[in-house]
C-alpha positions in Angstrom: 154.5 82.4 147.9 154.9 82.6 151.6 158.1 83.3 153.5 158.1 79.7 154.9 157.6 78.2 151.5 160.4 80.3 150.0 162.9 79.4 152.7 162.2 75.7 152.1 162.8 75.8 148.3 166.4 74.8 147.5 166.0 75.0 143.7 164.4 78.4 144.0 167.2 79.6 146.1 169.8 78.5 143.5 168.1 80.4 140.7 167.2 83.3 143.0 170.8 83.6 144.0 171.8 84.4 140.4 168.8 86.6 139.8 169.7 88.7 142.8 173.4 88.8 141.7 172.4 90.1 138.2 170.1 92.7 139.7 172.8 93.8 142.1 175.3 94.1 139.2 173.0 96.2 137.0 171.7 98.5 139.7 175.3 99.2 140.7 176.2 99.7 137.0 173.5 102.4 136.6 174.9 104.3 139.6 178.1 105.0 137.6 176.7 105.4 134.1 176.9 109.3 134.5 180.6 109.3 135.2 181.8 109.8 131.6 178.8 112.1 131.0 179.8 114.8 133.5 181.9 116.7 130.8 178.7 116.9 128.6 176.7 118.3 131.5 179.5 120.8 132.1 179.4 121.9 128.5 175.6 122.2 128.6 175.5 124.3 131.9 179.0 125.7 132.0 179.7 124.8 135.7 183.3 124.3 137.0 185.0 121.1 138.1 184.3 121.7 141.8 180.6 121.4 141.0 181.2 117.9 139.5 182.5 116.8 142.9 179.4 118.3 144.6 177.1 116.4 142.2 179.0 113.2 142.8 179.0 113.7 146.5 175.2 114.2 146.4 175.1 110.5 145.4 177.2 109.5 148.3 175.2 111.6 150.7 172.1 109.7 149.5 173.8 106.4 150.0 175.0 107.3 153.5 171.6 108.7 154.6 169.8 105.6 153.1 172.2 103.2 154.8 171.7 105.0 158.1 167.9 105.0 157.8 167.1 102.0 155.7 170.1 99.8 155.1 169.3 97.5 158.0 165.6 97.1 157.9 165.7 94.0 155.7 166.7 92.1 158.8 163.0 92.3 159.8 161.1 93.5 156.8 162.5 90.9 154.5 165.3 90.9 151.9 163.2 90.5 148.8 160.8 93.4 149.7 163.7 95.8 150.3 165.5 94.8 147.1 162.4 95.5 145.0 162.1 98.9 146.7 165.7 99.7 146.0 165.5 98.8 142.3 162.3 100.9 141.9 163.9 103.9 143.6 166.8 103.5 141.1 164.3 103.5 138.3 162.8 106.7 139.7 166.3 108.3 139.6 166.5 107.3 135.9 163.3 109.1 135.2 164.6 112.2 137.0 167.8 112.1 134.8 165.5 111.9 131.7 163.7 115.1 132.8 166.4 117.3 134.2 169.9 118.2 132.9 170.6 121.3 135.1 172.7 121.2 138.3 169.7 121.3 140.6 168.1 118.4 138.8 171.3 116.4 138.7 171.7 116.9 142.5 168.2 115.6 143.1 168.6 112.6 140.7 171.9 111.7 142.2 170.6 111.8 145.8 167.7 109.6 144.8 170.1 107.2 143.0 172.2 107.1 146.2 169.2 106.2 148.3 168.6 103.2 146.1 172.2 102.0 146.5 172.1 102.5 150.3 169.1 100.1 150.5 170.6 97.7 148.0 174.1 97.0 149.0 173.8 95.5 152.5 170.5 93.9 151.7 171.7 92.2 148.5 174.9 91.1 150.1 173.1 89.5 153.0 170.4 88.0 150.7 173.1 86.4 148.5 174.9 84.9 151.5 171.7 83.4 152.9 170.4 82.0 149.6 173.8 80.4 148.9 174.1 79.0 152.5 170.7 77.4 152.3 171.1 76.0 148.8 174.7 74.8 149.4 175.2 74.5 153.2 178.6 72.8 152.9 180.1 75.5 150.6 182.6 78.0 152.0 180.9 81.4 152.7 183.7 83.2 150.9 182.1 82.1 147.5 178.9 84.0 148.2 181.0 86.9 149.5 183.0 86.9 146.2 179.9 86.9 144.1 178.4 89.8 146.1 181.7 91.7 145.9 182.0 91.0 142.2 178.5 92.2 141.5 179.0 95.3 143.6 182.4 96.4 142.1 181.7 94.8 138.7 178.6 96.8 138.4 180.5 100.0 139.3 183.0 99.1 136.6 180.4 98.3 133.9 178.5 101.6 134.3 181.2 104.0 133.1 181.9 101.8 130.1 178.2 101.8 129.2 178.0 105.6 129.7 181.1 106.1 127.5 179.6 104.1 124.7 176.4 106.1 124.8 178.3 109.4 124.9 180.5 108.7 121.9 178.5 106.4 119.7 174.7 106.8 120.3 172.4 109.8 120.0 171.1 111.9 122.9 173.6 110.6 125.5 172.1 112.8 128.3 168.7 111.0 127.9 169.0 107.7 126.1 171.0 105.8 128.7 168.6 106.8 131.4 165.6 105.7 129.3 167.2 102.3 128.6 168.0 101.7 132.3 164.6 102.8 133.5 163.1 100.0 131.4 165.8 97.5 132.5 165.4 98.4 136.2 161.6 97.9 136.1 162.1 94.4 134.5 164.7 93.6 137.3 162.2 94.6 140.0 159.7 92.1 138.6 162.3 89.4 138.4 163.5 89.9 142.0 159.9 89.9 143.3 159.8 86.3 142.2 162.9 85.1 144.1 162.8 83.2 147.4 162.7 85.2 150.7 165.3 84.2 153.4 164.0 86.3 156.3 160.6 85.8 157.8 159.1 89.3 158.2 158.6 90.5 161.8 156.8 93.4 163.4 159.5 95.5 165.0 159.6 99.1 166.1 161.7 101.1 163.6 164.9 102.8 164.6 167.8 104.2 162.6 170.9 102.2 161.9 173.3 101.6 164.7 176.7 100.0 164.7 175.8 96.4 165.5 179.2 95.0 166.6 179.9 92.7 169.5 182.3 94.3 172.1 184.8 91.5 171.6 185.0 92.2 167.9 185.3 96.0 167.8 189.0 95.9 166.9 188.3 93.8 163.8 185.4 96.1 162.8 187.5 99.2 163.1 190.2 97.7 160.9 187.6 96.6 158.4 186.0 100.1 158.5 189.3 101.9 157.8 189.9 99.5 154.9 186.5 100.2 153.4 186.8 104.0 153.9 190.2 104.2 152.2 189.3 101.9 149.4 186.2 103.7 148.5 188.1 107.0 148.6 190.2 105.8 145.7 187.0 104.7 143.8 185.6 108.1 144.5 188.6 109.8 142.9 188.1 107.8 139.6 184.3 107.9 139.4 184.0 111.7 140.1 187.1 113.2 138.5 188.6 110.7 136.0 187.2 112.5 132.9 188.5 115.9 134.2 191.9 114.5 135.1 192.2 112.9 131.7 191.5 116.2 130.0 193.5 118.4 132.3 196.5 116.2 132.8 196.8 114.0 129.7 194.8 115.9 127.1 192.4 113.0 126.5 188.9 114.2 125.6 187.2 111.0 124.4 184.3 110.0 126.7 184.8 106.3 126.0 188.4 106.5 127.2 187.2 108.0 130.5 184.7 105.2 130.8 187.3 102.5 130.0 189.6 104.0 132.6 187.1 103.7 135.3 186.0 100.3 134.0 189.5 99.0 134.3 190.0 100.2 137.8 186.7 98.8 139.1 187.0 95.7 136.8 190.4 94.9 138.3 188.8 95.2 141.8 186.0 92.8 140.9 188.4 90.4 139.1 190.7 90.3 142.2 187.7 89.4 144.4 186.8 86.5 142.1 190.4 85.2 141.3 191.4 85.3 145.0 188.2 83.7 146.3 189.9 80.5 147.4 193.1 82.1 148.6 193.5 82.5 152.4 192.5 85.8 153.9 195.9 86.5 155.2 197.4 86.1 151.7 194.7 88.3 150.2 195.4 91.0 152.7 199.2 90.8 151.9 198.3 91.1 148.3 196.1 94.1 149.0 198.8 95.9 150.9 201.4 95.5 148.2 199.0 96.2 145.3 197.6 99.4 147.0 201.1 100.7 147.8 202.6 100.0 144.3 199.5 101.0 142.4 199.1 104.4 144.2 202.8 105.1 143.7 202.3 104.5 140.0 199.3 106.8 139.8 201.3 109.6 141.4 204.3 109.1 139.1 202.1 108.9 136.0 200.5 112.2 136.9 203.8 113.9 137.5 205.6 112.7 134.3 202.8 112.8 132.8 202.2 109.3 131.5 198.7 108.1 130.9 199.8 104.5 130.5 201.6 104.5 133.9 198.6 106.3 135.5 196.2 103.7 134.1 198.4 100.7 135.1 198.7 102.2 138.6 194.9 102.5 138.8 194.4 98.9 137.7 196.9 97.6 140.3 195.6 99.7 143.1 192.0 98.8 142.1 192.9 95.1 142.4 194.3 95.8 145.9 191.2 97.7 147.0 189.0 94.9 145.6 190.7 92.3 147.8 190.8 94.6 150.8 187.1 95.4 150.5 186.1 91.8 150.2 188.0 90.9 153.3 186.4 93.8 155.1 182.9 92.5 154.1 183.8 88.9 155.1 185.1 90.2 158.5 181.9 92.1 159.1 179.7 89.2 158.2 181.7 86.9 160.5 181.5 89.1 163.6 177.8 89.9 163.1 175.4 88.7 165.8 172.7 86.3 164.8 169.8 88.1 163.2 171.8 91.3 162.7 173.9 90.5 159.7 172.2 93.1 157.5 172.7 95.7 160.2 176.4 95.0 160.6 177.0 94.9 156.8 175.0 98.2 156.5 177.4 99.7 159.0 180.4 98.7 156.9 178.8 100.1 153.8 178.0 103.2 155.7 181.7 103.7 156.5 182.7 102.9 153.0 180.4 105.4 151.4 181.5 108.1 153.8 184.9 107.3 152.2 183.3 107.9 148.9 181.8 111.3 149.8 184.1 113.1 152.3 187.4 112.9 150.4 185.7 113.8 147.1 184.2 116.9 148.7 187.5 117.8 150.2 189.1 117.4 146.8 186.5 119.7 145.2 187.1 122.4 147.9 190.9 122.1 147.4 190.7 122.4 143.7 189.3 125.9 144.0 192.6 127.2 145.5 195.2 124.5 144.9 196.6 123.2 141.6 195.1 119.9 140.4 198.4 118.0 140.5 199.1 119.0 144.1 195.7 117.9 145.2 196.0 114.6 143.4 199.4 113.8 145.0 198.3 114.6 148.5 195.2 112.5 148.1 197.2 109.6 146.7 199.7 109.6 149.6 197.0 109.7 152.2 195.0 106.8 150.6 198.2 104.8 150.2 199.1 105.1 153.9 195.6 104.3 155.1 195.0 101.3 152.8 198.4 99.7 153.5 198.1 100.2 157.3 194.5 98.8 157.3 195.4 95.8 155.2 198.4 94.9 157.5 196.3 95.5 160.6 193.5 93.2 159.3 196.1 90.6 158.4 197.4 90.5 161.9 194.0 89.6 163.3 192.8 87.4 160.4 192.2 83.7 161.0 
């Protein structure tokens, strides 16, 4: 099917929209499946907690590098082609996880998985927006943004829950989940190859990503970038260290509990994006500021007491705030993008966000080698609380 035929097929765009959304959800889910499995890898190889943060950061490094080098090329190479490539790269990472369980192998597999996510996020978000706009031109763009955000964060929520089930209830948890996802991902690649294209491929000289923001909108982009950075820093804390925190602070050793904890944090973020879809952006940002402040305070108090219930409730409330904040950041980036450069501008926002996923987690890992875990957690929570609340209020002042 040619690009022109694809673009002129409304029914195909409606079905294709949901195919892309499901693919987005499941590829993102696979990226967090290893979260509750990290203690098993630790037991197998005997490496310390700081190495877990390095393994996790390897994923974020792959994402950032991929966003910088490839996250924007769907603007001229085509959305569908790049999505298929992203899904197949994720399948390759699953094969690597099936083969290697040592630290070196984990690092390589996580980098490759990160590369797939870097290609996927901005491309899928742009593709969903374009498919929806062409199928339903009178519909508010926030609906497509909500589905994209829900698939993104909902997938990140689903992965740890799946990983926890494999770890506690199924055999060979360091190999079986990766085998299952390798098969699922290959099937998804075939399905996505059949959806309509929304960008006519062009011959253009390749260049790495640049921040494609009109001069008049730089203030809005900076505010959105800070929001994305701080929000993903909170997600990084839960996806990299949640199992270790549960054992060290609360004495909870069940892998499924770790998976459920991360699931609830990301799930509340995805739910907030869907439930607030038709609420004004200013109201969403006010909710984000309040939820991030209150939730992060509860996380800190729960760690000090210690109270696992308070810690978990705080994570859920803060997660909802970050979900609303990140959706508003994506919507802002999409609005200020120049024609023909939406993928590039969204890639820039995701680039900033995944730097927030990598840099703070690496800093936490370094600090844990010399500073008690509770002190590191409290300092981190205070910093994230300040940045998320300030970013939300700043975006609210300039929101329409």
